[in-house]
BAMI-199423 format. One record per residue (C-alpha): residue in three letters; x, z, y. Coordinates in steps of 0.25 Angstrom, whole numbers, plus 5000, padded with zeros to 4 digits. Last residue first. Layout:
@type=ALA&xx=X&zz=Z&yy=Y .
...
***
This chain:
@type=UNK&xx=5091&zz=5152&yy=5088 .
@type=UNK&xx=5097&zz=5159&yy=5100 .
@type=UNK&xx=5110&zz=5150&yy=5098 .
@type=UNK&xx=5102&zz=5137&yy=5101 .
@type=UNK&xx=5094&zz=5143&yy=5113 .
@type=UNK&xx=5106&zz=5148&yy=5120 .
@type=UNK&xx=5113&zz=5134&yy=5116 .
@type=UNK&xx=5102&zz=5126&yy=5124 .
@type=UNK&xx=5102&zz=5134&yy=5136 .
@type=UNK&xx=5117&zz=5135&yy=5136 .
@type=UNK&xx=5118&zz=5120&yy=5135 .
@type=UNK&xx=5110&zz=5118&yy=5148 .
@type=UNK&xx=5117&zz=5128&yy=5156 .
@type=UNK&xx=5131&zz=5122&yy=5151 .
@type=UNK&xx=5127&zz=5108&yy=5154 .
@type=UNK&xx=5123&zz=5112&yy=5169 .
@type=UNK&xx=5136&zz=5120&yy=5171 .
@type=UNK&xx=5144&zz=5108&yy=5165 .
@type=UNK&xx=5138&zz=5098&yy=5174 .
@type=UNK&xx=5140&zz=5107&yy=5186 .
@type=UNK&xx=5155&zz=5109&yy=5182 .
@type=UNK&xx=5157&zz=5094&yy=5181 .
@type=UNK&xx=5151&zz=5089&yy=5194 .
@type=UNK&xx=5137&zz=5086&yy=5198 .
@type=UNK&xx=5136&zz=5071&yy=5197 .
@type=UNK&xx=5147&zz=5067&yy=5187 .
@type=UNK&xx=5146&zz=5080&yy=5179 .
@type=UNK&xx=5131&zz=5078&yy=5178 .
@type=UNK&xx=5133&zz=5066&yy=5169 .
@type=UNK&xx=5142&zz=5073&yy=5160 .
@type=UNK&xx=5133&zz=5085&yy=5159 .
@type=UNK&xx=5121&zz=5075&yy=5157 .
@type=UNK&xx=5129&zz=5070&yy=5145 .
@type=UNK&xx=5131&zz=5084&yy=5139 .
@type=UNK&xx=5117&zz=5089&yy=5141 .
@type=UNK&xx=5110&zz=5077&yy=5135 .
@type=UNK&xx=5097&zz=5085&yy=5133 .
@type=UNK&xx=5095&zz=5080&yy=5119 .
@type=UNK&xx=5110&zz=5082&yy=5115 .
@type=UNK&xx=5111&zz=5096&yy=5120 .
@type=UNK&xx=5097&zz=5099&yy=5113 .
@type=UNK&xx=5103&zz=5094&yy=5100 .
@type=UNK&xx=5115&zz=5103&yy=5102 .
@type=UNK&xx=5106&zz=5115&yy=5106 .
@type=UNK&xx=5098&zz=5112&yy=5093 .
@type=UNK&xx=5111&zz=5114&yy=5085 .
@type=UNK&xx=5120&zz=5107&yy=5075 .
@type=UNK&xx=5135&zz=5110&yy=5078 .
@type=UNK&xx=5141&zz=5119&yy=5089 .
@type=UNK&xx=5152&zz=5110&yy=5093 .
@type=UNK&xx=5144&zz=5101&yy=5096 .
@type=UNK&xx=5131&zz=5101&yy=5102 .
@type=UNK&xx=5131&zz=5086&yy=5105 .
@type=UNK&xx=5135&zz=5079&yy=5092 .
@type=UNK&xx=5149&zz=5077&yy=5086 .
@type=UNK&xx=5157&zz=5067&yy=5080 .
@type=UNK&xx=5173&zz=5067&yy=5080 .
@type=UNK&xx=5178&zz=5053&yy=5082 .
@type=UNK&xx=5184&zz=5043&yy=5072 .
@type=UNK&xx=5170&zz=5041&yy=5066 .
@type=UNK&xx=5171&zz=5033&yy=5053 .
@type=UNK&xx=5163&zz=5025&yy=5057 .
@type=UNK&xx=5159&zz=5022&yy=5071 .
@type=UNK&xx=5172&zz=5015&yy=5076 .
@type=UNK&xx=5170&zz=5004&yy=5064 .
@type=UNK&xx=5156&zz=5000&yy=5070 .
@type=UNK&xx=5159&zz=4988&yy=5078 .
@type=UNK&xx=5170&zz=4983&yy=5069 .
@type=UNK&xx=5160&zz=4981&yy=5058 .
@type=UNK&xx=5166&zz=4982&yy=5044 .
@type=UNK&xx=5172&zz=4996&yy=5044 .
@type=UNK&xx=5159&zz=5003&yy=5050 .
@type=UNK&xx=5150&zz=4995&yy=5041 .
@type=UNK&xx=5158&zz=4997&yy=5028 .
@type=UNK&xx=5151&zz=5010&yy=5024 .
@type=UNK&xx=5161&zz=5021&yy=5020 .
@type=UNK&xx=5155&zz=5030&yy=5031 .
@type=UNK&xx=5143&zz=5032&yy=5021 .
@type=UNK&xx=5153&zz=5041&yy=5012 .
@type=UNK&xx=5154&zz=5051&yy=5024 .
@type=UNK&xx=5139&zz=5054&yy=5026 .
@type=UNK&xx=5134&zz=5054&yy=5040 .
@type=UNK&xx=5136&zz=5039&yy=5042 .
@type=UNK&xx=5134&zz=5031&yy=5055 .
@type=UNK&xx=5121&zz=5023&yy=5058 .
@type=UNK&xx=5124&zz=5011&yy=5068 .
@type=UNK&xx=5131&zz=5003&yy=5058 .
@type=UNK&xx=5121&zz=4991&yy=5059 .
@type=UNK&xx=5109&zz=5001&yy=5057 .
@type=UNK&xx=5104&zz=4993&yy=5045 .
@type=UNK&xx=5118&zz=4994&yy=5039 .
@type=UNK&xx=5118&zz=5009&yy=5040 .
@type=UNK&xx=5104&zz=5010&yy=5034 .
@type=UNK&xx=5108&zz=5002&yy=5022 .
@type=UNK&xx=5120&zz=5011&yy=5021 .
@type=UNK&xx=5111&zz=5024&yy=5021 .
@type=UNK&xx=5103&zz=5018&yy=5010 .
@type=UNK&xx=5114&zz=5015&yy=5001 .
@type=UNK&xx=5121&zz=5028&yy=5004 .
@type=UNK&xx=5108&zz=5037&yy=5002 .
@type=UNK&xx=5104&zz=5043&yy=5015 .
@type=UNK&xx=5091&zz=5037&yy=5016 .
@type=UNK&xx=5088&zz=5041&yy=5002 .
@type=UNK&xx=5093&zz=5055&yy=5004 .
@type=UNK&xx=5084&zz=5057&yy=5016 .
@type=UNK&xx=5072&zz=5052&yy=5007 .
@type=UNK&xx=5075&zz=5062&yy=4996 .
@type=UNK&xx=5076&zz=5074&yy=5006 .
@type=UNK&xx=5063&zz=5069&yy=5013 .
@type=UNK&xx=5056&zz=5068&yy=4999 .
@type=UNK&xx=5060&zz=5082&yy=4996 .
@type=UNK&xx=5055&zz=5088&yy=5009 .
@type=UNK&xx=5042&zz=5081&yy=5008 .
@type=UNK&xx=5032&zz=5090&yy=5015 .
@type=UNK&xx=5041&zz=5091&yy=5027 .
@type=UNK&xx=5040&zz=5104&yy=5035 .
@type=UNK&xx=5055&zz=5106&yy=5035 .
@type=UNK&xx=5057&zz=5093&yy=5042 .
@type=UNK&xx=5067&zz=5084&yy=5035 .
@type=UNK&xx=5079&zz=5079&yy=5043 .
@type=UNK&xx=5087&zz=5066&yy=5043 .
@type=UNK&xx=5099&zz=5065&yy=5052 .
@type=UNK&xx=5104&zz=5056&yy=5064 .
@type=UNK&xx=5117&zz=5059&yy=5070 .
@type=UNK&xx=5118&zz=5055&yy=5084 .
@type=UNK&xx=5131&zz=5052&yy=5092 .
@type=UNK&xx=5144&zz=5058&yy=5095 .
@type=UNK&xx=5159&zz=5055&yy=5095 .
@type=UNK&xx=5171&zz=5063&yy=5098 .
@type=UNK&xx=5186&zz=5060&yy=5101 .
@type=UNK&xx=5195&zz=5072&yy=5103 .
@type=UNK&xx=5197&zz=5084&yy=5112 .
@type=UNK&xx=5205&zz=5078&yy=5123 .
@type=UNK&xx=5196&zz=5066&yy=5123 .
@type=UNK&xx=5194&zz=5054&yy=5114 .
@type=UNK&xx=5186&zz=5041&yy=5117 .
@type=UNK&xx=5175&zz=5037&yy=5107 .
@type=UNK&xx=5180&zz=5028&yy=5096 .
@type=UNK&xx=5179&zz=5013&yy=5097 .
@type=UNK&xx=5168&zz=5002&yy=5097 .
@type=UNK&xx=5168&zz=4987&yy=5100 .
@type=UNK&xx=5160&zz=4978&yy=5108 .
@type=UNK&xx=5166&zz=4964&yy=5113 .
@type=UNK&xx=5159&zz=4955&yy=5103 .
@type=UNK&xx=5146&zz=4963&yy=5105 .
@type=UNK&xx=5146&zz=4959&yy=5119 .
@type=UNK&xx=5145&zz=4944&yy=5116 .
@type=UNK&xx=5136&zz=4947&yy=5105 .
@type=UNK&xx=5125&zz=4952&yy=5115 .
@type=UNK&xx=5112&zz=4955&yy=5107 .
@type=UNK&xx=5114&zz=4957&yy=5093 .
@type=UNK&xx=5129&zz=4960&yy=5092 .
@type=UNK&xx=5128&zz=4968&yy=5105 .
@type=UNK&xx=5117&zz=4977&yy=5099 .
@type=UNK&xx=5126&zz=4981&yy=5088 .
@type=UNK&xx=5137&zz=4984&yy=5097 .
@type=UNK&xx=5129&zz=4993&yy=5106 .
@type=UNK&xx=5122&zz=4999&yy=5094 .
@type=UNK&xx=5135&zz=5005&yy=5088 .
@type=UNK&xx=5134&zz=5019&yy=5093 .
@type=UNK&xx=5137&zz=5021&yy=5108 .
@type=UNK&xx=5148&zz=5025&yy=5118 .
@type=UNK&xx=5151&zz=5015&yy=5129 .
@type=UNK&xx=5162&zz=5005&yy=5134 .
@type=UNK&xx=5163&zz=4992&yy=5141 .
@type=UNK&xx=5149&zz=4991&yy=5148 .
@type=UNK&xx=5145&zz=4978&yy=5155 .
@type=UNK&xx=5143&zz=4969&yy=5144 .
@type=UNK&xx=5128&zz=4971&yy=5144 .
@type=UNK&xx=5129&zz=4976&yy=5129 .
@type=UNK&xx=5138&zz=4988&yy=5134 .
@type=UNK&xx=5129&zz=4994&yy=5145 .
@type=UNK&xx=5117&zz=4990&yy=5137 .
@type=UNK&xx=5121&zz=4999&yy=5126 .
@type=UNK&xx=5125&zz=5010&yy=5136 .
@type=UNK&xx=5111&zz=5009&yy=5141 .
@type=UNK&xx=5105&zz=5009&yy=5127 .
@type=UNK&xx=5093&zz=5019&yy=5126 .
@type=UNK&xx=5102&zz=5031&yy=5127 .
@type=UNK&xx=5100&zz=5031&yy=5142 .
@type=UNK&xx=5110&zz=5028&yy=5153 .
@type=UNK&xx=5108&zz=5035&yy=5166 .
@type=UNK&xx=5122&zz=5041&yy=5168 .
@type=UNK&xx=5128&zz=5028&yy=5162 .
@type=UNK&xx=5122&zz=5021&yy=5174 .
@type=UNK&xx=5133&zz=5025&yy=5183 .
@type=UNK&xx=5141&zz=5015&yy=5176 .
@type=UNK&xx=5154&zz=5021&yy=5170 .
@type=UNK&xx=5168&zz=5022&yy=5177 .
@type=UNK&xx=5164&zz=5035&yy=5185 .
@type=UNK&xx=5160&zz=5040&yy=5171 .
@type=UNK&xx=5174&zz=5042&yy=5166 .
@type=UNK&xx=5179&zz=5050&yy=5178 .
@type=UNK&xx=5167&zz=5060&yy=5177 .
@type=UNK&xx=5168&zz=5060&yy=5162 .
@type=UNK&xx=5182&zz=5066&yy=5163 .
@type=UNK&xx=5178&zz=5077&yy=5172 .
@type=UNK&xx=5166&zz=5079&yy=5162 .
@type=UNK&xx=5175&zz=5080&yy=5150 .
@type=UNK&xx=5185&zz=5089&yy=5157 .
@type=UNK&xx=5175&zz=5099&yy=5161 .
@type=UNK&xx=5169&zz=5099&yy=5147 .
@type=UNK&xx=5183&zz=5102&yy=5142 .
@type=UNK&xx=5185&zz=5113&yy=5152 .
@type=UNK&xx=5172&zz=5120&yy=5147 .
@type=UNK&xx=5158&zz=5122&yy=5151 .
@type=UNK&xx=5151&zz=5115&yy=5139 .
@type=UNK&xx=5154&zz=5127&yy=5130 .
@type=UNK&xx=5140&zz=5132&yy=5127 .
@type=UNK&xx=5142&zz=5142&yy=5115 .
@type=UNK&xx=5136&zz=5137&yy=5102 .
@type=UNK&xx=5146&zz=5144&yy=5093 .
@type=UNK&xx=5153&zz=5131&yy=5090 .
@type=UNK&xx=5155&zz=5128&yy=5104 .
@type=UNK&xx=5145&zz=5121&yy=5114 .
@type=UNK&xx=5144&zz=5109&yy=5123 .
@type=UNK&xx=5157&zz=5104&yy=5120 .
@type=UNK&xx=5170&zz=5099&yy=5128 .
@type=UNK&xx=5183&zz=5096&yy=5122 .
@type=UNK&xx=5186&zz=5083&yy=5130 .
@type=UNK&xx=5182&zz=5075&yy=5118 .
@type=UNK&xx=5169&zz=5083&yy=5117 .
@type=UNK&xx=5164&zz=5079&yy=5130 .
@type=UNK&xx=5167&zz=5064&yy=5128 .
@type=UNK&xx=5160&zz=5065&yy=5114 .
@type=UNK&xx=5147&zz=5071&yy=5121 .
@type=UNK&xx=5148&zz=5060&yy=5132 .
@type=UNK&xx=5143&zz=5048&yy=5123 .
@type=UNK&xx=5134&zz=5054&yy=5113 .
@type=UNK&xx=5127&zz=5063&yy=5123 .
@type=UNK&xx=5125&zz=5051&yy=5132 .
@type=UNK&xx=5119&zz=5043&yy=5121 .
@type=UNK&xx=5109&zz=5054&yy=5119 .
@type=UNK&xx=5103&zz=5053&yy=5133 .
@type=UNK&xx=5103&zz=5060&yy=5146 .
@type=UNK&xx=5115&zz=5055&yy=5153 .
@type=UNK&xx=5129&zz=5049&yy=5152 .
@type=UNK&xx=5128&zz=5036&yy=5144 .
@type=UNK&xx=5142&zz=5030&yy=5142 .
@type=UNK&xx=5149&zz=5018&yy=5150 .
@type=UNK&xx=5161&zz=5010&yy=5151 .
@type=UNK&xx=5163&zz=5000&yy=5163 .
@type=UNK&xx=5164&zz=4985&yy=5162 .
@type=UNK&xx=5166&zz=4982&yy=5177 .
@type=UNK&xx=5181&zz=4978&yy=5176 .
@type=UNK&xx=5184&zz=4991&yy=5184 .
@type=UNK&xx=5174&zz=4999&yy=5175 .
@type=UNK&xx=5182&zz=4995&yy=5163 .
@type=UNK&xx=5195&zz=5000&yy=5170 .
@type=UNK&xx=5190&zz=5013&yy=5174 .
@type=UNK&xx=5184&zz=5015&yy=5160 .
@type=UNK&xx=5197&zz=5012&yy=5154 .
@type=UNK&xx=5204&zz=5023&yy=5161 .
@type=UNK&xx=5193&zz=5033&yy=5158 .
@type=UNK&xx=5192&zz=5029&yy=5144 .
@type=UNK&xx=5207&zz=5031&yy=5141 .
@type=UNK&xx=5205&zz=5046&yy=5146 .
@type=UNK&xx=5193&zz=5047&yy=5137 .
@type=UNK&xx=5202&zz=5043&yy=5125 .
@type=UNK&xx=5203&zz=5030&yy=5118 .
@type=UNK&xx=5209&zz=5027&yy=5105 .
@type=UNK&xx=5198&zz=5018&yy=5101 .
@type=UNK&xx=5199&zz=5010&yy=5114 .
@type=UNK&xx=5214&zz=5009&yy=5113 .
@type=UNK&xx=5212&zz=5003&yy=5099 .
@type=UNK&xx=5201&zz=4994&yy=5104 .
@type=UNK&xx=5209&zz=4988&yy=5115 .
@type=UNK&xx=5210&zz=4992&yy=5130 .
@type=UNK&xx=5217&zz=4984&yy=5140 .
@type=UNK&xx=5206&zz=4984&yy=5152 .
@type=UNK&xx=5201&zz=4970&yy=5148 .
@type=UNK&xx=5202&zz=4974&yy=5134 .
@type=UNK&xx=5192&zz=4985&yy=5136 .
@type=UNK&xx=5182&zz=4975&yy=5142 .
@type=UNK&xx=5184&zz=4966&yy=5130 .
@type=UNK&xx=5182&zz=4977&yy=5120 .
@type=UNK&xx=5169&zz=4982&yy=5125 .
@type=UNK&xx=5166&zz=4996&yy=5121 .
@type=UNK&xx=5158&zz=5005&yy=5112 .
@type=UNK&xx=5164&zz=5019&yy=5110 .
@type=UNK&xx=5158&zz=5027&yy=5099 .
@type=UNK&xx=5144&zz=5034&yy=5098 .
@type=UNK&xx=5138&zz=5039&yy=5085 .
@type=UNK&xx=5125&zz=5036&yy=5077 .
@type=UNK&xx=5125&zz=5045&yy=5065 .
@type=UNK&xx=5117&zz=5044&yy=5052 .
@type=UNK&xx=5108&zz=5051&yy=5042 .
@type=UNK&xx=5112&zz=5066&yy=5044 .
@type=UNK&xx=5103&zz=5075&yy=5034 .
@type=UNK&xx=5096&zz=5086&yy=5042 .
@type=UNK&xx=5094&zz=5101&yy=5040 .
@type=UNK&xx=5107&zz=5103&yy=5032 .
@type=UNK&xx=5110&zz=5118&yy=5032 .
@type=UNK&xx=5119&zz=5128&yy=5038 .
@type=UNK&xx=5113&zz=5129&yy=5051 .
@type=UNK&xx=5112&zz=5114&yy=5053 .
@type=UNK&xx=5119&zz=5103&yy=5045 .
@type=UNK&xx=5112&zz=5090&yy=5049 .
@type=UNK&xx=5120&zz=5087&yy=5062 .
@type=UNK&xx=5133&zz=5093&yy=5066 .
@type=UNK&xx=5137&zz=5096&yy=5051 .
@type=UNK&xx=5134&zz=5081&yy=5047 .
@type=UNK&xx=5141&zz=5073&yy=5058 .
@type=UNK&xx=5155&zz=5075&yy=5052 .
@type=UNK&xx=5151&zz=5066&yy=5040 .
@type=UNK&xx=5143&zz=5071&yy=5028 .
@type=UNK&xx=5149&zz=5071&yy=5014 .
@type=UNK&xx=5154&zz=5061&yy=5005 .
@type=UNK&xx=5141&zz=5054&yy=5001 .
@type=UNK&xx=5135&zz=5061&yy=4989 .
@type=UNK&xx=5139&zz=5075&yy=4992 .
@type=UNK&xx=5134&zz=5073&yy=5007 .
@type=UNK&xx=5121&zz=5067&yy=5003 .
@type=UNK&xx=5118&zz=5078&yy=4993 .
@type=UNK&xx=5122&zz=5089&yy=5004 .
@type=UNK&xx=5113&zz=5083&yy=5014 .
@type=UNK&xx=5101&zz=5082&yy=5005 .
@type=UNK&xx=5102&zz=5096&yy=4999 .
@type=UNK&xx=5105&zz=5102&yy=5013 .
@type=UNK&xx=5092&zz=5096&yy=5019 .
@type=UNK&xx=5086&zz=5108&yy=5025 .
@type=UNK&xx=5072&zz=5105&yy=5031 .
@type=UNK&xx=5071&zz=5104&yy=5046 .
@type=UNK&xx=5063&zz=5112&yy=5055 .
@type=UNK&xx=5073&zz=5123&yy=5058 .
@type=UNK&xx=5084&zz=5113&yy=5060 .
@type=UNK&xx=5076&zz=5105&yy=5071 .
@type=UNK&xx=5086&zz=5106&yy=5082 .
@type=UNK&xx=5098&zz=5106&yy=5072 .
@type=UNK&xx=5094&zz=5093&yy=5065 .
@type=UNK&xx=5090&zz=5087&yy=5079 .
@type=UNK&xx=5105&zz=5089&yy=5081 .
@type=UNK&xx=5109&zz=5074&yy=5078 .
@type=UNK&xx=5096&zz=5066&yy=5078 .
@type=UNK&xx=5086&zz=5069&yy=5067 .
@type=UNK&xx=5077&zz=5059&yy=5059 .
@type=UNK&xx=5066&zz=5066&yy=5053 .
@type=UNK&xx=5061&zz=5067&yy=5038 .
@type=UNK&xx=5047&zz=5073&yy=5035 .
@type=UNK&xx=5039&zz=5069&yy=5047 .
@type=UNK&xx=5029&zz=5077&yy=5055 .
@type=UNK&xx=5025&zz=5091&yy=5055 .
@type=UNK&xx=5030&zz=5105&yy=5058 .
@type=UNK&xx=5025&zz=5104&yy=5072 .
@type=UNK&xx=5038&zz=5109&yy=5079 .
@type=UNK&xx=5047&zz=5101&yy=5071 .
@type=UNK&xx=5038&zz=5089&yy=5071 .
@type=UNK&xx=5037&zz=5089&yy=5086 .
@type=UNK&xx=5052&zz=5091&yy=5089 .
@type=UNK&xx=5055&zz=5080&yy=5079 .
@type=UNK&xx=5045&zz=5071&yy=5085 .
@type=UNK&xx=5050&zz=5073&yy=5100 .
@type=UNK&xx=5065&zz=5070&yy=5096 .
@type=UNK&xx=5061&zz=5058&yy=5087 .
@type=UNK&xx=5052&zz=5052&yy=5099 .
@type=UNK&xx=5064&zz=5053&yy=5108 .
@type=UNK&xx=5073&zz=5046&yy=5097 .
@type=UNK&xx=5064&zz=5035&yy=5094 .
@type=UNK&xx=5055&zz=5035&yy=5082 .
@type=UNK&xx=5055&zz=5029&yy=5068 .
@type=UNK&xx=5044&zz=5034&yy=5059 .
@type=UNK&xx=5047&zz=5033&yy=5044 .
@type=UNK&xx=5036&zz=5034&yy=5033 .
@type=UNK&xx=5040&zz=5036&yy=5019 .
@type=UNK&xx=5029&zz=5036&yy=5008 .
@type=UNK&xx=5032&zz=5043&yy=4995 .
@type=UNK&xx=5026&zz=5042&yy=4981 .
@type=UNK&xx=5033&zz=5029&yy=4979 .
@type=UNK&xx=5047&zz=5035&yy=4979 .
@type=UNK&xx=5057&zz=5024&yy=4976 .
@type=UNK&xx=5049&zz=5014&yy=4983 .
@type=UNK&xx=5047&zz=5024&yy=4994 .
@type=UNK&xx=5062&zz=5025&yy=4995 .
@type=UNK&xx=5063&zz=5010&yy=4997 .
@type=UNK&xx=5053&zz=5010&yy=5008 .
@type=UNK&xx=5061&zz=5021&yy=5015 .
@type=UNK&xx=5073&zz=5012&yy=5013 .
@type=UNK&xx=5067&zz=5001&yy=5020 .
@type=UNK&xx=5062&zz=5010&yy=5032 .
@type=UNK&xx=5077&zz=5014&yy=5033 .
@type=UNK&xx=5082&zz=5000&yy=5033 .
@type=UNK&xx=5071&zz=4996&yy=5044 .
@type=UNK&xx=5075&zz=5007&yy=5052 .
@type=UNK&xx=5090&zz=5004&yy=5052 .
@type=UNK&xx=5086&zz=4989&yy=5055 .
@type=UNK&xx=5082&zz=4995&yy=5069 .
@type=UNK&xx=5096&zz=4999&yy=5074 .
@type=UNK&xx=5094&zz=5009&yy=5085 .
@type=UNK&xx=5086&zz=5017&yy=5075 .
@type=UNK&xx=5073&zz=5024&yy=5077 .
@type=UNK&xx=5073&zz=5039&yy=5074 .
@type=UNK&xx=5067&zz=5043&yy=5061 .
@type=UNK&xx=5055&zz=5051&yy=5058 .
@type=UNK&xx=5052&zz=5051&yy=5043 .
@type=UNK&xx=5040&zz=5053&yy=5034 .
@type=UNK&xx=5039&zz=5055&yy=5019 .
@type=UNK&xx=5025&zz=5053&yy=5014 .
@type=UNK&xx=5020&zz=5057&yy=5000 .
@type=UNK&xx=5011&zz=5046&yy=4995 .
@type=UNK&xx=4996&zz=5049&yy=4994 .
@type=UNK&xx=4989&zz=5049&yy=4981 .
@type=UNK&xx=4985&zz=5036&yy=4974 .
@type=UNK&xx=4989&zz=5040&yy=4960 .
@type=UNK&xx=4999&zz=5030&yy=4959 .
@type=UNK&xx=5006&zz=5035&yy=4971 .
@type=UNK&xx=5004&zz=5026&yy=4984 .
@type=UNK&xx=5017&zz=5019&yy=4990 .
@type=UNK&xx=5015&zz=5018&yy=5004 .
@type=UNK&xx=5023&zz=5006&yy=5010 .
@type=UNK&xx=5025&zz=5007&yy=5025 .
@type=UNK&xx=5022&zz=4995&yy=5034 .
@type=UNK&xx=5028&zz=4998&yy=5047 .
@type=UNK&xx=5020&zz=4995&yy=5060 .
@type=UNK&xx=5027&zz=4995&yy=5073 .
@type=UNK&xx=5024&zz=5000&yy=5087 .
@type=UNK&xx=5035&zz=4999&yy=5096 .
@type=UNK&xx=5037&zz=5009&yy=5107 .
@type=UNK&xx=5042&zz=5002&yy=5119 .
@type=UNK&xx=5054&zz=5004&yy=5128 .
@type=UNK&xx=5065&zz=5000&yy=5119 .
@type=UNK&xx=5078&zz=5003&yy=5126 .
@type=UNK&xx=5089&zz=4992&yy=5123 .
@type=UNK&xx=5100&zz=4994&yy=5113 .
@type=UNK&xx=5099&zz=4980&yy=5108 .
@type=UNK&xx=5097&zz=4986&yy=5094 .
@type=UNK&xx=5085&zz=4993&yy=5099 .
@type=UNK&xx=5086&zz=5006&yy=5107 .
@type=UNK&xx=5076&zz=5018&yy=5107 .
@type=UNK&xx=5067&zz=5012&yy=5098 .
@type=UNK&xx=5053&zz=5018&yy=5096 .
@type=UNK&xx=5045&zz=5015&yy=5083 .
@type=UNK&xx=5030&zz=5021&yy=5083 .
@type=UNK&xx=5026&zz=5018&yy=5068 .
@type=UNK&xx=5012&zz=5013&yy=5064 .
@type=UNK&xx=5011&zz=5013&yy=5049 .
@type=UNK&xx=5004&zz=5002&yy=5041 .
@type=UNK&xx=5001&zz=5005&yy=5026 .
@type=UNK&xx=5005&zz=4997&yy=5014 .
@type=UNK&xx=5000&zz=5000&yy=5000 .
***
């Protein structure tokens, strides 16, 4: 029997990295296998965030259909939503105790909703044992308060994306770019601005800004908190990072302070104007499709190093199960099915390499070796952290990210002065961490 199901699908960015302003109503045909006795099928429902590379969604839906063939007593439904709708839906479902069985969690969502999530230690430990263990992201994401409350699915991380031809004009080749320090970037930024092809990273109230300026702060030794949860943003290291950023930002377009996560830095690079930014591989993928004359000059290198090292950030996407789910065992089984190597590899290929692995054995896939544009993404050559490091998974870390405290601090330093910006950030952070440590 075939049943029509209406789904609201919201896309934040398409493959061309443009903002999609409308909500597209689509109809998905969902096969419902009816048991022989005619009774209702069991239903397993998922809430998943719409992917930047739509073929990934098609692949996941195909895998769900395959699993239903293996489990004819179960009907799987998948609701794809935008990130804003995801955040609101998670909050509503956690508070009401009703909704989907499996939910897609971004980074520290696992800590924010830890009291509403079912322990998944058995699933996480089985996957790790079969696939060489978890990568460095796992302890910062799924493992909260001594237990696995979510299973990491994949990572989207930010490295440096740059124009080889513009950098060659200032005498910088790929090897020099890959060894770059922030001091090097300051020199190069001035030269690139002089030839009217500036560098640019988002510095404002959006997720891309957190993933861009977070590694800059950490590379100077700054951090929002220490391992005990004490706010440490007011430090000589933070001062050094902000003083440096004021110098660097003067060579960027003023528009960077208003850029959104909807693809402004993508447009900056795809237009041929920009020379360097930080991003997952979507800029290159979009260029191949829409502006091949730009794509042939795009490459990727490591993020710049500071006095305290070289860092990378991004979003880790996990799968969690609400503790009110009537189908916890089915949910566990389906998560393991999605994470099975052959299925995960198929998802990877469908995402055009956008998804990065969280299981060590999955790093062996040849896509990162065979595609020059991707070989700086895996294996990672920087230290990966999420906003809220050094404490670990926490609701306060998630709120620090959601409120974009760190990039706003960087923006304020350019207008209000370094010390005023730090004092503002310290006040905001102490409020969050006072609440966190009281729990």
